[in-house]
N, C-alpha and C positions, 0 to 999 in steps of 0.2 A: 504493500499499499504505500502511496506518495504521500508526502507530507501535505499536499493540498487534499489529497482524498482524506486522509486523515481529519484534516480540520472540518471539512464538508460534513463528513459522518459524525464527529463529535457535535457540532451544532445541531445537526438534524436530530440526532438522538435526544439532545438536551431538549429540543422542541417537542420530543415524543412523536416524531414524524416517521413514516415510512419513506422509502425510496420512491414509490409512487407519488405519495402525496407532495414530496418535495418537487418532483418532476411537473405535476400538476399545477402548482403554485408558482414555480419558475418559468413555465411554458417550454419546458425541454422535454427529451423523451426519457422514460425511465432508464433505458439503455445507457442513455449518457449519463445519468446519475451514477448508475451502477460502475460504468467504466471509470469514471473519475475516481470514485471511493476505493475501487481494487486496484488501481494503479494502471489500468490497462490504456487509460488516457492520462499520461503523464504530464503533459502540458496543454490544459484545455485552453481554448479561446478566451481571451479576456472578456468579451461579450457574454458568453456562457456564465463564466465566474461572477460577471456583474448581475445576470438574472438569478443566478443561485443566491448572491449575497442578497440582493433585494428581498428575495422570498424569506431568506432566514433571518433577515433584519440586522445584518452585519455589514461592515465596510468591506468592499472587494478585498482591500489590502490584508484584511485579517485571514482571508483564504489562501493568500500567497504563501510561498517557501519564505521561512524566515530570512535567508539570505538575499532573496529578491526583495522583500519588503524593506530591508536595512539599507540595501544598496540603490534601488531603483525608485523608491517611493517616499514621499513625505511621512512622518509619523502620524498615524491615524488618530483622529480625536478619540476621545473616549466614547466608548459605544456598549451597548448591551452583551455583544460577544465578548469584548475585552473584559467586562466585568464578571461575566460569569465564568470565563475560563482563566482568571487570575487568582493567585494565592493571595491570603490577607493581606501580607506585608507588600506584594508587589500593588496590589489594590489601593492600599492607603497612600503608598508612594505616589501613585499615580493621581491620586486627588490633591496631593499637596502641590504638585506642579500644573494642575489644570486651570483654565481660565475659568472665570465665572459663568459664561456662555457655555462651554463645555460641560460643566457641572449641571446646569439648569438642563440640557439637553440630555444628560445621561439619567437625572432624576426621573424625567418624563418618561424616557425608555424603561426604566425601572418600574415605574408605577403601572404603566401598561402592561409589562411582564407579569407583575404580581396579579393585575385583574385577569389577565388572560389565564394564569394558573389557577386562581380561585374558581373561574368558571370550569376549567378541566376538573378541578378536584371535585367539584358537584356532580360530574359524570360518573365516578367510581363509587363503590361501597366504601364506607368509612374505614372499616378494618381491613380491606384489601392492601395487597403489597404496592398496588399501583397508588392506592390512595395515600398511603404512608410516604411513598417516594415523593409524590407531588407536595405533600404537606411540608417535607423536608426543604423542596425547592421554594416554596413560599417564604419560609422562614429566613432562608438564606437572602432571597431578593429583599425581603422587607428590611433585614439587617443592612444590606449593601445601601438600599434607598436611605435609609436613617443616616449612614455616614456621609453619603453624597450630600443630603440636606443641610447636615451639620455643617459640612466642609463649606457649603455655599453661604450658609448663614454668618460663619465666621469671616470669610472673605468679605462679604457685605459691611459686616459691622467694622473691619479693619479699613475699608475704603471710606467709611462715613466718619469724618472727624469728630462729628458730635456724639455719636453712639461711643466712639473709642474713648473719648474723654470721659464719658459718664461710667465705662466699666473700667478705666484705668484706676478710678478712686474706688472701687468696690472692695480691693483688697484692704484698704486703709481702714475703711469703714467696718469692714468684717472684724479686723483686729481690734478695734476700738470697741465694738458691740461685744465681743469676747470678753474684754476686760470688764465691761459694764456688768455682763451677765455673772460673772465671778463675784463681783462686788456685791451685787444686788440679791443674788441667791434664789429666794423664793418670789421675788417680784418679776422675776425674769418673765414668766407667764403673762402678766398685765402688759409688759412693754411689748411683747410680740402681738398681742391681741390690739394695741393701741396703734401698731404700724411703726413703732420704732424699732430699730436694729431687728 
């Protein structure tokens, strides 16, 4: 199996599609999908890769061989395929260097994927193996979505000087409140209710 074929197969399986379903969604023949996945078609036409990538919801560059994508392509923006295929450390590192626009785009893709998985989950009995598998996928996507939204929120707050100024004084206020709580002991509850500290 070629690297391209393996990537196509991995994304297809992640979507829980058959080769026939991918072929139908992409507008190519099932023989073409099979040939790419098995490596019989080692260097598929870029137009075919584009059709497969659109159907799978990933950038065509993600289906290319690693050497090709590094040497011939610009780095692909964050995408659903990248998020679902990356390890936690790689995922978090990618978020740190991402633009706010890419974070927002990835957030929308992850939300759409979570909705798709939730609809799919409803099609299987809850105690079934497929149901448990989809439930794990939903948890993973929800976690990634939360990380992306948090990264975007932090990026927005750092770019807004007024918000950044408000949050920069919070640690000082928190330390002061902690000292006040220690001194006041039992009156701490009334301070919290009143909105102080």
